[in-house]
N, C-alpha and C positions, 0 to 999 in steps of 0.2 A: 504493500500500500504506500502511495505517495503521501507524505505528511509535511506539515510545516508551512513556510512562506513560499508561495508559488507566484512569481511575478507574471502579471498579464502584460507582456512586454510591448512597449511602443515600437512602431516601425519607423526608424530614422529615414529622413528624406533630405534631398538637396533643396536649399531654399529657392534657387533660381528656376527649377523645373519640376519639383516635387517627385522626382524619380527616387527609387529606393537607394539609400546609401549603404552598399553592401559592406564596405570596410568599417563603417561606423557600427553597423549591426554586429559584426564580429567583435568589435571592442566592447560593445554593451554586454554581450554574452560573457566575455571574459571577466568583465567587472562584476557582474552578478555572481558568477561562480566564486570569485575571490571574496566577495562580500558575504557569502554564506547563504545565498538564495537556494532553496531546496529543489525547485523545479521551475520550468519556464513554459508559459502558454504562448505559443506562436500563432499570431494572426487571430486574436480574439477581437472583441470590440475595441479594446484599447490599442490594438495593433492596426486599427482602421480596416478591418475586414470588409466593410461595406463598399470601400472605394478602391480596393485592389482588384484587378482583374484576375481571372482564374490562373493564368500563367504566373503572375506576380505572387499570388497567394501561395501556390505550390512551391515556387522558387524560394520564397521567404521561409517556409517550413523547412525545406531542404537545407538552406543555408544555416539555420539555427541548429538543426540536427547535426550537421557537419561540424559546426563550430563548438557545440557542446561536447561532441565526441564521447558520449557515454558517461560524462562526469556528473551530469544531472539529467533527470528525465525531461523529455520534451513532449508537451501535450499540444496536439495540433487542433486548432479551431476548424471544424469541418461541418458545422451545422448549416442548415438551409431550410427554407419553407417549402421546398420540394423534396419529397422523400427520395426520389430517384437521384436528384442532384446530391443530396447528403450522402447517399450510398456511394456515389462515384467519388466524391471528395474524400470520404473516409477511406475508401479503398486505395486511393492515390497516396494519402498520407501514410498508410500502412506500408506501401511499397517504398516510400521515401525513407522509412525507418523511424517514424514517430513512435514513442513509447505508449501513447494513449491518445484518444481524441476527445474533444470537448464539443458537445452537440447542443446548441441552443434550441429552445422550443421553437417550432415554426411561427414566424412572425407574420403579421398582417392578415393571413387567411383565417386565423382564429378557430382552430380545430376544437372539437369536443375532447373530453377526457379520454374517451375511447379512441378517438383519432390520435391523440398524443401517444397513448399506449401502443397502438398499432404502428405508428410512425417509428418510434424508437425500437420497437421489437423487430421491425423489418430491417433496420440498419444493423442491429446487433446480430441478427441471423445471417445477414449478407456478408459481413466483414468481421473476421475473428481477431479483433483487437480490443483491448480494454477501452471502455467508453464511459465518459462522465456526462451525466445530464446537466443542463444549464437552465435554470429557471430565473428569468429576469422580466417579470410582467410589466415593469415600468417602461421597458423598451419594446417589448414584443406584443403587448396587448393580449397576452396569452399566459394563463397561470396554471402550472402543473401542480395539482393538489397532492398532499402527502399520501393519500390512498393510492393514487396513480403511481407515485414514486415507489411505494412499497411493492406494487405489482411488478414494476420494471426491475426492481432490485433482486427479484428471484431469477432473472435471466443472468447466466453465469458471467458473461463479459460486460455487463453493465455494472460498473464497480463503484460508482459514486455519483454525487450531485453537487453542483455549485449552486447554492441557494442564495439568491441575491435580493430577497424581499426585505431583509433586515428584521423580520418578524421572529422574535425569539420563542414565542409560543409555538410557532410552526417548527422551529428547530427541535423543541421537545417532542413534538409529534413524530418527526422523522427519526429521532434517536430511539423512540419507543416502538416504532412500527417496522423499521427496516432491519434486515438481518445483521447479525454480528459480522464485521468485516466489510460492510458497505460504508464507504467513505463519505463524510458530510463536510463540505468545504463552505466557508463563507464567501460570498461574492459582494460583501458590503463591509468595507474597512471600518466603518463606525462601530459595528457590532461584532466584529470578527473575534475579539478576545472572549466575549461572553459566549459566542457560539462554541468555541473550543472548550471553555470551562463547562459547558453543558453536554459535552460528549462528542463535539466535532473534532475534525482531524487537521484543519489548517485553513489557510486563507488564500484565495486566488485574488491577488491584490493589485490595485492601482498605485497606492502609496509606495509599494515596494520599488517602483521605478525610481523614486527619489531618495528613499530611506531603506535600502535593502538590508543593511546590517541590523538596523533597529527592528525591522519587521521580522527578520529571521530569529533574532534573539527573543522578541516578545512571544512568538509562536513556540519556540523551544521551551521557554519557561512555563508557558501556559500548559503545554502538553505534559510537562514534567510535574505539574501541580504546584509550581512555585508562584502562587497567585499574586502575592504582594509585589514581588519584583516585576512580574508581567504587567500589573496595573500601573506601576510607576512609568514603565516605558510607554504604555498606551496613553497615559496622561500627557506625556510629552508630545505624542503624535496626533492628538485630537485636532489641534489647529491645522495640521497638515492634511488630515482626512477631509476637513471642512474645505480647505483651500482647493483641493483637487476636484471639487465638484461645484465651484462657483459658476461654471458654465458646463455645457455638455462634455462629458468624457469622450475623447481624450484631449480636448482643447487645453485645459489648465495643466495637465501633467506633461504634455509635450512642451509647453512653454517653460515649465519649471525645469525639466531635464535640460533644455537648451540653455537656460540661465545658469545652470551648474557647469556649463561648458562641455557637456557630454555629446551634444549633437547640434546641428543647425536648427534655427527656427524654421519649421516647414510643416505644413499640414494641407491636406487636399480638400478642395471644395466637394460638397457644400459646407464643410466645416471651415471656420476661419480662425485666425490667430486670436489669442486671448485679448479681450477688450481691455483697453488701457485703464479703464476704471478699476480693474481687478489686479493690476500688476503689483501694486504695493501690498495688497492683502496676501498674495501668494509669496512675495518676497519675505514679508514679516513672518509668515508661518514657517518658512524654511529657516529663517534666522533663529526663531524661537526654539526650534528643534536642533539647532547647531548644525544644520545641513549645508549652510553656505559658508560657515567659518573656515572650513577646509576646502572650499570649492576650488581654489587656485591649485592646491596640492593635488586634489582629485583629478582636475583637468590635466595637470602635468603628467600624472601617472597614466591617465587614460589615453592621451595622445602621444605619449612617449614611445 
């Protein structure tokens, strides 16, 4: 089972043309491994999956798999609102060498709970790779209920869920109804610590893009039952969690990573760069968590 801090990695791009910066991507992977990140999600929402074409999507997964070189697991984002497309993407990710796949609930077409069950069942039966469900109704307008998750958890290669509602009562339901060994991950940095303390296994994190060492340590402490120490780190990170969502993800986090000197300022339309009104808020949050105090050193190591 994959546990701990799992970064939902941003996809770095060149500012002038918004093409993927492959050299920068490699350096980001190296930095996360050095900082203690436990696993990497390639081309999730934070990685701008909606704006990468299929060739770029698969090339980015392949690059991260190659760069990680087995040192940390790579979870490929392969969800789609077409079951056939999700099967195709998941199969391609398996061929590339991903360790697991993350499959968001179908968006926009709003299937029933039975439709959700049959969608994920079909993908699991078609592609023999560990699969993690991803429930984020705030983006998809589709909510996978705990009873449906429990049904899917009985399928051997459906191994976990990223639950991004932030609803801790729902976490209790998942822990009590899903079989032992089924991984429950937070998809909400604000409530990630509490999810782990209630029986969860880690956090698929936006904040880890800017605070990988702190997120990894917080998750480690929480999983070890060292609650007070974990809460101290989380308290330090709360302003960062808030800052990363002042506008739609990944707008703030990409701006913050660029401000740390780790990549260029670049994002694809229809997303735009962080509004100037929020610049100071994000900078102050990074400063409060001491994430900018060593930014010059980090940047020197990163680009050296």
